[in-house]
Residue, then its C-alpha position, 0 to 999 in steps of 0.5 A: x155479049x156480042x151479037x154472034x155470040x148471043x145468037x150461038x147461045x140462043x141456038x144452043x139453048x133452043x136445041x137443048x129445049x127442043x131435045x128435052x121437049x121431044x123426050x117429054x112428048x115421047x114419054x108422056x104422050x107416046x108411052x102413056x097414051x099412043x103405045x100404051x096398048x102395045x106396052x101393056x103386054x109387058x108387066x113391071x112390078x105386077x102392073x102393065x108397062x103402059x099403065x106404069x109409064x102413064x102413072x109413075x114412069x113419066x114422073x121419073x123421066x121428068x125429074x131426070x130431065x130437070x137434072x139433065x137440063x140444069x147440067x147441060x144449061x150450066x155447060x152451055x153457060x160456061x161455053x158462052x161465058x155467061x155463067x154465074x160464079 
């Protein structure tokens, strides 16, 4: 891979990772800890929403992030022609 092409590839990869880590932080730390008291006023399935995010919701979001990462990383690989056949 050419130097300018490899720089673009890593820039796109790091941008994707940054977005995913921001979402991961917002869900795990933000919804589960920082905003738990505010979210506890809302109930989901009989449980306060802050508790639900800390125990269940963050897991669903993390699994969704794994699939999102795999899809977007495949798109980036095809864009920079480093994909596997």
